[in-house]
Each structure stands twice: as structure tokens, then as C-alpha cells.
Backbone atoms as SQL, in Angstrom:
CREATE TABLE atoms (id INTEGER PRIMARY KEY, chain TEXT, resi INTEGER, resn TEXT, atom TEXT, x REAL, y REAL, z REAL);
INSERT INTO atoms VALUES
  (1, 'A', 1, 'MET', 'N', 0.806, -1.195, 0.000),
  (2, 'A', 1, 'MET', 'CA', 0.000, 0.000, 0.000),
  (3, 'A', 1, 'MET', 'C', 0.851, 1.262, 0.000),
  (4, 'A', 2, 'ASP', 'N', 2.093, 1.151, 0.480),
  (5, 'A', 2, 'ASP', 'CA', 2.959, 2.330, 0.485),
  (6, 'A', 2, 'ASP', 'C', 3.135, 2.889, -0.916),
  (7, 'A', 3, 'VAL', 'N', 3.376, 2.012, -1.878),
  (8, 'A', 3, 'VAL', 'CA', 3.588, 2.461, -3.253),
  (9, 'A', 3, 'VAL', 'C', 2.331, 3.142, -3.778),
  (10, 'A', 4, 'LEU', 'N', 1.175, 2.580, -3.490),
  (11, 'A', 4, 'LEU', 'CA', -0.088, 3.161, -3.938),
  (12, 'A', 4, 'LEU', 'C', -0.288, 4.553, -3.341),
  (13, 'A', 5, 'GLN', 'N', -0.015, 4.706, -2.056),
  (14, 'A', 5, 'GLN', 'CA', -0.154, 6.017, -1.414),
  (15, 'A', 5, 'GLN', 'C', 0.804, 7.033, -2.015),
  (16, 'A', 6, 'LEU', 'N', 2.012, 6.603, -2.310),
  (17, 'A', 6, 'LEU', 'CA', 2.992, 7.529, -2.885),
  (18, 'A', 6, 'LEU', 'C', 2.637, 7.886, -4.330),
  (19, 'A', 7, 'LEU', 'N', 2.075, 6.930, -5.065),
  (20, 'A', 7, 'LEU', 'CA', 1.588, 7.245, -6.411),
  (21, 'A', 7, 'LEU', 'C', 0.480, 8.291, -6.334),
  (22, 'A', 8, 'ALA', 'N', -0.377, 8.154, -5.331),
  (23, 'A', 8, 'ALA', 'CA', -1.475, 9.115, -5.162),
  (24, 'A', 8, 'ALA', 'C', -0.957, 10.509, -4.841),
  (25, 'A', 9, 'GLN', 'N', 0.238, 10.584, -4.267),
  (26, 'A', 9, 'GLN', 'CA', 0.851, 11.883, -3.983),
  (27, 'A', 9, 'GLN', 'C', 1.571, 12.446, -5.201),
  (28, 'A', 10, 'GLY', 'N', 1.566, 11.699, -6.300),
  (29, 'A', 10, 'GLY', 'CA', 2.161, 12.185, -7.539),
  (30, 'A', 10, 'GLY', 'C', 3.631, 11.850, -7.710),
  (31, 'A', 11, 'MET', 'N', 4.147, 10.943, -6.887),
  (32, 'A', 11, 'MET', 'CA', 5.570, 10.596, -6.986),
  (33, 'A', 11, 'MET', 'C', 5.843, 9.686, -8.177),
  (34, 'A', 12, 'SER', 'N', 7.027, 9.831, -8.742),
  (35, 'A', 12, 'SER', 'CA', 7.480, 8.965, -9.826),
  (36, 'A', 12, 'SER', 'C', 8.078, 7.694, -9.231),
  (37, 'A', 13, 'ASP', 'N', 8.371, 6.721, -10.090),
  (38, 'A', 13, 'ASP', 'CA', 9.008, 5.493, -9.620),
  (39, 'A', 13, 'ASP', 'C', 10.346, 5.794, -8.936),
  (40, 'A', 14, 'LYS', 'N', 11.080, 6.704, -9.499),
  (41, 'A', 14, 'LYS', 'CA', 12.376, 7.066, -8.927),
  (42, 'A', 14, 'LYS', 'C', 12.203, 7.695, -7.543),
  (43, 'A', 15, 'GLN', 'N', 11.237, 8.605, -7.416),
  (44, 'A', 15, 'GLN', 'CA', 10.980, 9.250, -6.130),
  (45, 'A', 15, 'GLN', 'C', 10.484, 8.238, -5.099),
  (46, 'A', 16, 'ILE', 'N', 9.618, 7.325, -5.528),
  (47, 'A', 16, 'ILE', 'CA', 9.116, 6.288, -4.628),
  (48, 'A', 16, 'ILE', 'C', 10.276, 5.415, -4.150),
  (49, 'A', 17, 'GLY', 'N', 11.136, 5.030, -5.067),
  (50, 'A', 17, 'GLY', 'CA', 12.299, 4.221, -4.707),
  (51, 'A', 17, 'GLY', 'C', 13.164, 4.903, -3.665),
  (52, 'A', 18, 'ARG', 'N', 13.459, 6.162, -3.888),
  (53, 'A', 18, 'ARG', 'CA', 14.277, 6.904, -2.921),
  (54, 'A', 18, 'ARG', 'C', 13.580, 7.008, -1.572),
  (55, 'A', 19, 'HIS', 'N', 12.270, 7.273, -1.601),
  (56, 'A', 19, 'HIS', 'CA', 11.503, 7.445, -0.367),
  (57, 'A', 19, 'HIS', 'C', 11.458, 6.143, 0.446),
  (58, 'A', 20, 'LEU', 'N', 11.317, 5.007, -0.239),
  (59, 'A', 20, 'LEU', 'CA', 11.188, 3.721, 0.440),
  (60, 'A', 20, 'LEU', 'C', 12.514, 2.989, 0.607),
  (61, 'A', 21, 'GLY', 'N', 13.573, 3.533, 0.018),
  (62, 'A', 21, 'GLY', 'CA', 14.879, 2.880, 0.115),
  (63, 'A', 21, 'GLY', 'C', 14.989, 1.642, -0.759),
  (64, 'A', 22, 'ILE', 'N', 14.284, 1.668, -1.899),
  (65, 'A', 22, 'ILE', 'CA', 14.350, 0.579, -2.869),
  (66, 'A', 22, 'ILE', 'C', 14.761, 1.166, -4.211),
  (67, 'A', 23, 'SER', 'N', 15.101, 0.318, -5.142),
  (68, 'A', 23, 'SER', 'CA', 15.491, 0.824, -6.463),
  (69, 'A', 23, 'SER', 'C', 14.254, 1.296, -7.216),
  (70, 'A', 24, 'ASP', 'N', 14.474, 2.169, -8.201),
  (71, 'A', 24, 'ASP', 'CA', 13.342, 2.619, -9.002),
  (72, 'A', 24, 'ASP', 'C', 12.760, 1.461, -9.817),
  (73, 'A', 25, 'GLN', 'N', 13.592, 0.470, -10.165),
  (74, 'A', 25, 'GLN', 'CA', 13.091, -0.706, -10.885),
  (75, 'A', 25, 'GLN', 'C', 12.137, -1.512, -9.997),
  (76, 'A', 26, 'THR', 'N', 12.466, -1.618, -8.703),
  (77, 'A', 26, 'THR', 'CA', 11.589, -2.334, -7.772),
  (78, 'A', 26, 'THR', 'C', 10.274, -1.575, -7.603),
  (79, 'A', 27, 'ALA', 'N', 10.348, -0.260, -7.495),
  (80, 'A', 27, 'ALA', 'CA', 9.143, 0.562, -7.387),
  (81, 'A', 27, 'ALA', 'C', 8.291, 0.398, -8.646),
  (82, 'A', 28, 'ARG', 'N', 8.925, 0.367, -9.802),
  (83, 'A', 28, 'ARG', 'CA', 8.219, 0.185, -11.072),
  (84, 'A', 28, 'ARG', 'C', 7.519, -1.179, -11.101),
  (85, 'A', 29, 'LYS', 'N', 8.210, -2.201, -10.579),
  (86, 'A', 29, 'LYS', 'CA', 7.641, -3.552, -10.550),
  (87, 'A', 29, 'LYS', 'C', 6.421, -3.599, -9.619),
  (88, 'A', 30, 'HIS', 'N', 6.508, -2.939, -8.471),
  (89, 'A', 30, 'HIS', 'CA', 5.356, -2.873, -7.563),
  (90, 'A', 30, 'HIS', 'C', 4.172, -2.191, -8.255),
  (91, 'A', 31, 'ARG', 'N', 4.452, -1.079, -8.951),
  (92, 'A', 31, 'ARG', 'CA', 3.385, -0.368, -9.674),
  (93, 'A', 31, 'ARG', 'C', 2.771, -1.278, -10.735),
  (94, 'A', 32, 'SER', 'N', 3.617, -1.993, -11.452),
  (95, 'A', 32, 'SER', 'CA', 3.149, -2.909, -12.491),
  (96, 'A', 32, 'SER', 'C', 2.268, -4.002, -11.910),
  (97, 'A', 33, 'HIS', 'N', 2.647, -4.541, -10.753),
  (98, 'A', 33, 'HIS', 'CA', 1.832, -5.571, -10.104),
  (99, 'A', 33, 'HIS', 'C', 0.477, -5.013, -9.674),
  (100, 'A', 34, 'LEU', 'N', 0.464, -3.783, -9.168),
  (101, 'A', 34, 'LEU', 'CA', -0.802, -3.156, -8.790),
  (102, 'A', 34, 'LEU', 'C', -1.715, -3.006, -10.001),
  (103, 'A', 35, 'LEU', 'N', -1.149, -2.587, -11.126),
  (104, 'A', 35, 'LEU', 'CA', -1.938, -2.444, -12.352),
  (105, 'A', 35, 'LEU', 'C', -2.477, -3.795, -12.808),
  (106, 'A', 36, 'ASP', 'N', -1.615, -4.827, -12.757),
  (107, 'A', 36, 'ASP', 'CA', -2.047, -6.167, -13.175),
  (108, 'A', 36, 'ASP', 'C', -3.150, -6.715, -12.271),
  (109, 'A', 37, 'LYS', 'N', -2.986, -6.562, -10.960),
  (110, 'A', 37, 'LYS', 'CA', -3.961, -7.112, -10.016),
  (111, 'A', 37, 'LYS', 'C', -5.323, -6.431, -10.126),
  (112, 'A', 38, 'THR', 'N', -5.325, -5.148, -10.428),
  (113, 'A', 38, 'THR', 'CA', -6.589, -4.431, -10.536),
  (114, 'A', 38, 'THR', 'C', -7.183, -4.503, -11.940),
  (115, 'A', 39, 'GLY', 'N', -6.362, -4.864, -12.914),
  (116, 'A', 39, 'GLY', 'CA', -6.845, -4.981, -14.285),
  (117, 'A', 39, 'GLY', 'C', -7.050, -3.656, -14.980),
  (118, 'A', 40, 'VAL', 'N', -6.418, -2.604, -14.477),
  (119, 'A', 40, 'VAL', 'CA', -6.543, -1.295, -15.114),
  (120, 'A', 40, 'VAL', 'C', -5.306, -1.015, -15.959),
  (121, 'A', 41, 'GLY', 'N', -5.405, -0.027, -16.831),
  (122, 'A', 41, 'GLY', 'CA', -4.346, 0.200, -17.794),
  (123, 'A', 41, 'GLY', 'C', -3.363, 1.304, -17.480),
  (124, 'A', 42, 'ASN', 'N', -3.659, 2.131, -16.471),
  (125, 'A', 42, 'ASN', 'CA', -2.742, 3.226, -16.170),
  (126, 'A', 42, 'ASN', 'C', -2.911, 3.668, -14.713),
  (127, 'A', 43, 'VAL', 'N', -1.994, 4.503, -14.270),
  (128, 'A', 43, 'VAL', 'CA', -1.976, 4.930, -12.873),
  (129, 'A', 43, 'VAL', 'C', -3.216, 5.752, -12.533),
  (130, 'A', 44, 'CYS', 'N', -3.691, 6.553, -13.455),
  (131, 'A', 44, 'CYS', 'CA', -4.896, 7.350, -13.200),
  (132, 'A', 44, 'CYS', 'C', -6.071, 6.429, -12.889),
  (133, 'A', 45, 'ALA', 'N', -6.266, 5.402, -13.680),
  (134, 'A', 45, 'ALA', 'CA', -7.342, 4.442, -13.441),
  (135, 'A', 45, 'ALA', 'C', -7.110, 3.661, -12.153),
  (136, 'A', 46, 'LEU', 'N', -5.855, 3.363, -11.852),
  (137, 'A', 46, 'LEU', 'CA', -5.512, 2.678, -10.603),
  (138, 'A', 46, 'LEU', 'C', -5.916, 3.523, -9.398),
  (139, 'A', 47, 'LEU', 'N', -5.600, 4.806, -9.444),
  (140, 'A', 47, 'LEU', 'CA', -5.942, 5.691, -8.334),
  (141, 'A', 47, 'LEU', 'C', -7.457, 5.882, -8.231),
  (142, 'A', 48, 'PHE', 'N', -8.133, 5.965, -9.352),
  (143, 'A', 48, 'PHE', 'CA', -9.597, 6.048, -9.327),
  (144, 'A', 48, 'PHE', 'C', -10.169, 4.817, -8.631),
  (145, 'A', 49, 'GLU', 'N', -9.672, 3.649, -8.993),
  (146, 'A', 49, 'GLU', 'CA', -10.109, 2.395, -8.367),
  (147, 'A', 49, 'GLU', 'C', -9.801, 2.407, -6.874),
  (148, 'A', 50, 'ALA', 'N', -8.626, 2.883, -6.510),
  (149, 'A', 50, 'ALA', 'CA', -8.220, 2.916, -5.099),
  (150, 'A', 50, 'ALA', 'C', -9.130, 3.832, -4.283),
  (151, 'A', 51, 'PHE', 'N', -9.470, 4.986, -4.816),
  (152, 'A', 51, 'PHE', 'CA', -10.324, 5.924, -4.087),
  (153, 'A', 51, 'PHE', 'C', -11.778, 5.455, -4.036),
  (154, 'A', 52, 'THR', 'N', -12.296, 4.933, -5.139),
  (155, 'A', 52, 'THR', 'CA', -13.695, 4.505, -5.161),
  (156, 'A', 52, 'THR', 'C', -13.906, 3.197, -4.409),
  (157, 'A', 53, 'SER', 'N', -12.857, 2.410, -4.219),
  (158, 'A', 53, 'SER', 'CA', -12.960, 1.150, -3.467),
  (159, 'A', 53, 'SER', 'C', -12.562, 1.315, -2.006),
  (160, 'A', 54, 'ASP', 'N', -12.274, 2.552, -1.619),
  (161, 'A', 54, 'ASP', 'CA', -11.884, 2.872, -0.235),
  (162, 'A', 54, 'ASP', 'C', -10.581, 2.212, 0.197),
  (163, 'A', 55, 'TRP', 'N', -9.680, 1.947, -0.759),
  (164, 'A', 55, 'TRP', 'CA', -8.339, 1.486, -0.396),
  (165, 'A', 55, 'TRP', 'C', -7.524, 2.678, 0.091),
  (166, 'A', 56, 'LEU', 'N', -7.832, 3.837, -0.457),
  (167, 'A', 56, 'LEU', 'CA', -7.183, 5.088, -0.056),
  (168, 'A', 56, 'LEU', 'C', -8.272, 6.116, 0.216),
  (169, 'A', 57, 'THR', 'N', -7.979, 7.016, 1.118),
  (170, 'A', 57, 'THR', 'CA', -8.890, 8.122, 1.396),
  (171, 'A', 57, 'THR', 'C', -8.363, 9.360, 0.684),
  (172, 'A', 58, 'PRO', 'N', -9.176, 9.994, -0.148),
  (173, 'A', 58, 'PRO', 'CA', -8.694, 11.194, -0.831),
  (174, 'A', 58, 'PRO', 'C', -8.400, 12.295, 0.178),
  (175, 'A', 59, 'PRO', 'N', -7.420, 13.132, -0.128),
  (176, 'A', 59, 'PRO', 'CA', -7.130, 14.251, 0.772),
  (177, 'A', 59, 'PRO', 'C', -8.307, 15.218, 0.798),
  (178, 'A', 60, 'PRO', 'N', -8.472, 15.948, 1.898),
  (179, 'A', 60, 'PRO', 'CA', -9.581, 16.903, 1.955),
  (180, 'A', 60, 'PRO', 'C', -9.407, 17.994, 0.903),
  (181, 'A', 61, 'LEU', 'N', -10.530, 18.450, 0.385),
  (182, 'A', 61, 'LEU', 'CA', -10.496, 19.528, -0.602),
  (183, 'A', 61, 'LEU', 'C', -10.108, 20.838, 0.071),
  (184, 'A', 62, 'GLN', 'N', -9.305, 21.598, -0.598),
  (185, 'A', 62, 'GLN', 'CA', -8.904, 22.910, -0.112),
  (186, 'A', 62, 'GLN', 'C', -9.843, 23.949, -0.717),
  (187, 'A', 63, 'PRO', 'N', -10.299, 24.900, 0.075),
  (188, 'A', 63, 'PRO', 'CA', -11.180, 25.933, -0.498),
  (189, 'A', 63, 'PRO', 'C', -10.418, 26.779, -1.522),
  (190, 'A', 64, 'LEU', 'N', -11.128, 27.190, -2.538),
  (191, 'A', 64, 'LEU', 'CA', -10.530, 28.056, -3.550),
  (192, 'A', 64, 'LEU', 'C', -10.391, 29.468, -2.983),
  (193, 'A', 65, 'PRO', 'N', -9.326, 30.156, -3.369),
  (194, 'A', 65, 'PRO', 'CA', -9.190, 31.536, -2.885),
  (195, 'A', 65, 'PRO', 'C', -10.279, 32.420, -3.484),
  (196, 'A', 66, 'GLU', 'N', -10.667, 33.403, -2.722),
  (197, 'A', 66, 'GLU', 'CA', -11.673, 34.358, -3.199),
  (198, 'A', 66, 'GLU', 'C', -11.073, 35.187, -4.331),
  (199, 'A', 67, 'PRO', 'N', -11.846, 35.416, -5.392),
  (200, 'A', 67, 'PRO', 'CA', -11.313, 36.265, -6.471),
  (201, 'A', 67, 'PRO', 'C', -11.154, 37.702, -5.993),
  (202, 'A', 68, 'GLU', 'N', -10.143, 38.352, -6.534),
  (203, 'A', 68, 'GLU', 'CA', -9.918, 39.757, -6.163),
  (204, 'A', 68, 'GLU', 'C', -11.019, 40.614, -6.767),
  (205, 'A', 69, 'ARG', 'N', -11.522, 41.485, -5.967),
  (206, 'A', 69, 'ARG', 'CA', -12.575, 42.391, -6.455),
  (207, 'A', 69, 'ARG', 'C', -11.931, 43.719, -6.811),
  (208, 'A', 70, 'GLN', 'N', -12.283, 44.194, -7.978),
  (209, 'A', 70, 'GLN', 'CA', -11.740, 45.470, -8.431),
  (210, 'A', 70, 'GLN', 'C', -12.745, 46.574, -8.144),
  (211, 'A', 71, 'ALA', 'N', -12.231, 47.684, -7.684),
  (212, 'A', 71, 'ALA', 'CA', -13.102, 48.831, -7.402),
  (213, 'A', 71, 'ALA', 'C', -13.628, 49.394, -8.719),
  (214, 'A', 72, 'ARG', 'N', -14.880, 49.755, -8.715),
  (215, 'A', 72, 'ARG', 'CA', -15.475, 50.324, -9.917),
  (216, 'A', 72, 'ARG', 'C', -15.252, 51.838, -9.910),
  (217, 'A', 73, 'PRO', 'N', -14.963, 52.402, -11.061),
  (218, 'A', 73, 'PRO', 'CA', -14.744, 53.857, -11.127),
  (219, 'A', 73, 'PRO', 'C', -16.011, 54.662, -10.932);
């Protein structure tokens, strides 16, 4: 699940490898196994499956900043 959580944070295989102390090839293999086990074709679909199946909890939404109001002449 560590690899899945790090993928959800937008990390690359290389970044995941460094973070977990494994090679980027090992991180790539873990990602590949996750894709194979879920039967999806890409990381975006994998993350969609993870969030909709409650394997991962999506981060809370951040409120959008208020637009700047310009004074009228």
C-alpha cells in the first residue's frame, strides 16, 4: 500500500524508490503488479479504483481563494 499512497501523492518510480529505500526498478515492478492485479491500464485508473474502493482516502479539498474584487470607477 505504500507504493499506492505515494503514487497518489504524484511521486514517480524514482521518487518512490528513494523514499522507500528501494530501487526505481523495484518501485516500477510494484506499480506494475498493482496495475495487473486491478486490471486497469494506467496509474490514473488505478488511483480512481483505489479511491472509489476505499483502499485510499482522498485528501480533503482545499477551499478556492476568493477572487480579487476590483473597485469600480
